[in-house]
N, C-alpha and C positions, 0 to 999 in steps of 0.2 A: 471472540470477535468484537471489535469496537466499531460501532457505526459512526460515520461522519455526521456532523451537524448539518443535515441536508437543507433545512429551511428554518430561519430564525426570525428575521425581520418581517413585519406585516405591513406592507405598503397600503393594503386595502383591508377593510374590516372583514373579519372572518367569523362566522357564527356557526355553532353546532347545529346539525340537522335534528329536527324534532326534539328540541331541548327539553320540552316538558315530558316527553315520553321515552326518549332514548331509542336505541336500536335493539333493545331487549325489553321484555315485559315481565317483571317479577310478580305482578299481581293482576289477576283478572277478576271481573265481576260476572257471575252467572246470570244476573239480572240487575236492572237499575236499582241501586240502593243496597245491593248485597254486601258491599264492603262495610257499610254502617251496621249491618246485622251480623257481621263476623262470618259471612258465607263467601269466602274468597278462595281463589285458586293460586297456590304458590308454585312457581316453576320448579324450584328445587324439590318440592314434595312429589309433584306429578311425574317427575323423571323416574321415581321408584315404582310407578305403576308397571306391572309385569308386561302388559301389552305394549305400552309405549317403549319400554326397554327392549322388547323383542323386535318391534318394528325398526327402531333406530339401529340396533346392532346388526340385524339381518341385512339392511340396506348398506350400511357402512362396510361390513365385511365382504359382502358380495362384490361391491365395487373395488374394494382394496385388493382383492385377489386377482384383478384383471391387470395384466402387464400393459404399461404405456409404451407404445412403439413410436419411434421417429420415422415418418414416412415421407418419401419424395416422389413427385410425379415424373414418370418416364413416358412421354407420349400421353396416352389416355389411361395408363395403368399406374397405380400407386404401389411402390415397393419399399420395404423396410431398409433403412440405411443407418449408418453410424457416423456421427460427426463429433469431433472433440469439443465443439462449442456448445453442444446441447445434450448429447447422450449421457455424459457423466452425471449431470444434475437430475436427469430422469431416473437413473439407476439408484442414486443415493442423494436424496434432496438435502440432507443436512447431516451433521456429525452424530446426532444422538437418536435418529429415527431411521428405520428401514423404509423402503418404498411402501410396503404394506401399511406400516404404522402411520406414515405421513398421510396417506390417502384416507385411512380410517379416521384420523383426527380431522382432516378436512371435512369429510362428510358428517361426522358427529356434530361438529360445530354448526354446520348448516341446518341439520335436522333438528337440533335442540334449540338453537337461537335464531335461526333464519338467516344468519350471516356468517361467512367465513372470511377472515382477513389473513392474507399470506404476505409476509414481508420478504422482499427480494434482497439477496446479498450479491454484489457485483465485484468483479476483479478490476484491475487497472485498465483493462480493455473495455469495460462496461458490459461484459458478458455476465449473465446470471449464473452464479456458481453455487448458490444455496437458496433454499426456500424454507420459511418458518411459519407455521400456523400459529397465529396469535390468539391469546385469550380474548374472546369477543367483548367481555365486560371491561377490558382495558383499552378499547379503541373507540374513538368517536369520529364520525365523518364530519367534515367542515366544508362550508361553501363560501367562497369569496363573493364580493359584490359583482365581479365580472363573470361569475359562474364557474370559476376554477374550483376543483375539488381537491381537498387535502384531508389528511388523517392525523388526528391527535393520538399519539401512542404513549401510553404510560410505561413505567419501568417494568421490564420483563427480562430477568437475567438469563433465562435459558435460551431466549431468542437473541441475546446480545444487546438489548436496549438498556443501557446503563443510566440513562437520564430521559426525562420526558422530552419527546420530539414531536415536531409537526412536519410531516413529509408530504410531498406532492403525490397525486394519485398514481403517477407512473411507477412509483416504488412499492405499490401495494396491489396485490390481486384481490379484488373484492367480489366474492361469489355470494349472491343473495337471491332469494325467491319470494314469491307471494308479496310483492311490493305494493300493497293495497293503499298505503297512505303517502309514501314518498319513494321515488325511484332509487334512493340510496339506503332505504330502510327495509330490510327483509323481515318476514314474519314466519315463525315456525308453525307447523301444523298444530302445535299445542295451543295456539291462539284460538283454534276452533274446537279442539277436543279436550281442552283443559277441564271443563265442567264434567264431562263424562269420566275422565280419568280420576278426578277428585271423588266423584260418586262411587266409582269402583273401589278406591282406597277406603272410603268410609264404610262401605259394605263389608270389606274384609276386616277392618278394625272392629266393627260391631260383631262380626262373626267370631273373631278371636276372643273378644270379651265374653260372648255367650258361651263358647265352648270352654273358656277358662273358668266358668262358673258351673262346670259339670253339666253343661247343656240345659241348665235350669233357668228359666226366665225370672226376672225380678217381679215383685208384687207388693201387696200391702197386707199388714195385719190389722184386722178390724175387731172391735169389741161391741157387744150388744148394747152396752150402756156407756155413759160418760166416764172418762178416766182423766186423771190429772196429767199435767205435762210431765211431772216427775216419773209417773208410771209409764207413760208413752216412751220417754227417753230410755228408761231402763229396759223395756221390752225390745226396743229397736237395737240397743247395744248388745243385748243378749242374743238376739236373732242373728245379727251380722257376725258375731264372734263364733257362733256354734253351727250355723247352717248356710254360710256363704263361702266362696273361695274353695279352699281345699276341703272344707267340711260340707260342701254342698252335696245334697243327696242323702244326708243322714235323716233318720226318723225323728220328727218333732212331735212332742206330746203337748197339746194345747188344752187349757182348762178355762173355766169362767166364761165360756161362750166365744173364745177367741177363734178367728178363722183367717186362713191365708188365701189371698186371691191373686192369681197371676195377672200381670199387666202388660208385659212385653209381647209384641207380635212374634209369632213363630216364624222360622225361616220359610216354611211352606206357605203361610199366609201372606208373607211379604214378597213372595216370588223372587227370592234372592238369586236363584240360578238364572232366571230370565233377565233380571236386571244386570247381572254381571255379563251375560251374553250380549246385551245391548251395548254396554260400555265397550266391549271388545270390538263389536262391529263398527261403532262410531269412530274409534281410534284407528282401526285398520283402514276405514274409508278415507280418512284425512291423509293418511300416508300412501294410499293407493296400493296397499299390500293385500294379496289374496288371504282370506281367513285361514286357509289350511297351512299357510306358510308360518304362522305364529301359533299354531296349535289350537285355534279357536273355531275350527270347522272341519268337516270331513274331507279327507283327501280325495280328489276327483278320481273316478275309476278309469279315465281315459288312459290307454296304454302308450300313447305317444308322449314321451318325456319332453321332446323338443317343443311340442305345442304348448305345454304348460309353462315351460321356461320362456318361450317367446311371448306369451301373454304377460307374464310377470315382468319381463324386460320392457315391453312396449308401454305398459301402463304405469310402471313404477320407476324403473331405473334409467330409461333412455334419456329423458329430459335432464336428469342430474348428470349423466355421463357427457352428453353433448355440451351442456353448460361448462363443465370442467375442461373439455377439450378446447372450446373457443377461448376461454380465459387463459388457459395455459399457452396457447399459440400466441395470444397477444402479449402475455407476460414475458415470454422468452424471445419475442421479436420475430416470430414466424408468421408468414403471410397467410398460411392456411390454403393457398392456391397451388403453389409449386412445392411447398414443404410445410409439414405440420405434424401434429401429434394425433394419436388414435389409440383408444383403449382396445385391447385384443379381447373381443367378446366370444371367441371360439369356444373357450372352456365353459363359459356361462351357458351357451346355447348348445352344448354338446348333446348329441342324439344317443339313443340306445344303440347297442352294437349292431342289431339286425338292421335298423333303419340306416345307420351309417354305412354299412356294407352295401346295401341296396342303392343308396345315393351315389357312392363312389363308383359302383359298377355302371350306373346310368351315365355318369359323367365321362368315364373313360370310353364306354361304348359309343357315345355320341361325338367323340373327338374333342370334347371341351377341355379336358385335363389329360395330362400324360400319365401313364402308369406309375412313374416315379413320384409324381405329385400325390396320387392317391395313396401310395405306400407310405409317404411321409406323414399323412394324416393319421395313420395307425402305427406310427413309430417303427417303420420298417425302412431299411436302407435301399438305395437305388440298385437296379439290375441292368445288365448290358441290354441296350436297345430300348430302355424304358423312359428315355428323356423326351421322346416325341409323341404327340397325340396320334392315334391311329383311327382309320375308318375302314370299313369293308370295301373290297374292290368293286362290287356291283353298285355302289352308290355313285350317282351322277350329279353334276352340278345343275343348277336351274337353267343356265345358259345352254348346256348341252341338250337338256330336255326340250327347251324352247325351239332349238334348231330341228330336232326330230319332229316336233308337232307341226312345224311349218311346211313339211313336205305334203304333196298332194294326197298321199295315202300314208299317214304316219305309222300304220300298223303293218305295211307291206314288207318292211325290212329292207336291207341293202340289195341292190341288183346283183344277181348271180352271174359271174362271167361264164362264157361258153367254153367248153373243153376244147383243147387243141385237136386237130385232125391230121391224119397222115396223107390225105389226098393232095396231089399237086394243084397249085392254083391254076385257074383258067386264064392263060396268057394269050395275047394276040399271036398269030402265026409267025411273024417276023421275030418277035422277042423269044418265042418258043424255040425256033431254029437256032438263034444265037446262044441260047442257054444250052442246047444240046451240043453244039460245036465246042463250047467252052468246057463242058464236062468231058468230052472226048480228048481234048488237049491235056487236061489234067491227068487223065488215065494213061495217056501215052508217055508222059513224062515219068 
């Protein structure tokens, strides 16, 4: 794919957003002056922290497994539809990624860098037929004097950008969050948890060094009297060669009053486990992920799986999903009112089998859903007569009940008709004689 040169001449001055800081943050300071003391947080390093890795991959994969549906409003109800202008790009965003891989890349870019840039590919009709998640380090937001937004895109062969381009904002879907400093500059949670992540990595490095030394801490050799520098160097070299690394733990024989004194703090004294637990809690808090989801806390004993998933969805995933839906609607030219996109969260919020059956039974019993709709939820086919909702015959409408209550005695019930009688009606004498003569004539005939 070769992109057209969308924007070249600059009639007005265009300046990059936050030029001194950029839209990503490779270095953080844990406190003022930490950079000068070589106490810094490197973004590339903290991404290897197991808890940051767990949070990012958990969120990205959970969202990527949700199918994106094209929905259209029919009256007051949204129904899934298929349209040739929008459905193909939702099923297959580009030539080298599946739908799941595309959304995983989208979310990982946002979670790790605070920004996701998606370049749109259009056909001759102007319809979006391809979407490409760009490397966030190769994109720079630009703002013109009149407030117009553009994006400076560096060469990216896999996305079809063969030369550096400046494109208008309508050609890029920009998903960002935590815009603390500028509305076009997003911040990753690493901005807040980078120090905790770095501390966790250093604790692990220190632990690896300690156990690499046969779990023996470092220390000093001391002599009772004065020794020369040559003797001190010889003793140090001999000790390191014979009693450290793979030789740690061997028996050392000391003479002339030499003594070995440990200096490193033990893991128990330094509360290493507690410190690692704190770093995990800090990282999970910034991503709003429950601790048990990343293996850093006990699994809740609540038996309702849906309740746990609903909590995870509402506090962690919902805002990310709704942001993506709004941006996707805007990027594809959908108004979101009569037609739009929606992530299918049914699988994410799936209940346990017992709760699911009870819920479906309540829905069908109350006439809310038809039996066939309930059967579809459990992957069962339709049955004759199952397409209509049902209610029991003794159920009455509110209007009928109101009419009943409006009677003088609502509990008296309907009036009972009198039974028919065989007695002749009491008629006046003249009418009675006429009736008798009429009966006699019929009998004579």
